[in-house]
Phi, psi and omega in degrees: 000127181247110178299144181214152169252134178250142175242133178221121176276128182242158183280342182200167176296320180299317178294317179299315180297318180297313180297314180302312181299317180298313180294325176294311181301326180273001179059032176273337172232154179262340183199150177210136179223162183237150174230130177285132175249108186292313181217139173218152176233147185200159173277135176211116180052048174071017176230150174273118181252168174221154180227151176239146171063036172285166179230132176265120178263119177258129185228141175257131181200208174233152184305323183295344181272001186308306183300321179290319178296312180301319180299315181291318179298317180300327182287330191255319190299144182285342178259140175291319176255113182232159179260112174237119181239140178248120181243102176300140183229158167259133186218182183285160176303319182295321178292320177300317179296316178300312180299319180298318180292325189263338186261156173286000000 
């Protein structure tokens, strides 16, 4: 089991909460928290675009769950193209034990 932190940009707090709840219920993540992003800029179809009030959903899970998490996010997320990143981490023995006990 390889612990990971996942990052997912959501269009609203409501969307982030809905995704978090479904992933928690399915035991694909052990924890999820949100950070408000007031303004962001990005390239989209060769133009620089901007967004307001996005939400970054931070989730703790394991690297092996990426495909299952992506499948659920694809089903729920309002954007066809969304940013979901998996960042493998090194963490404490206690966190590894907690993740093993709580995740599918």
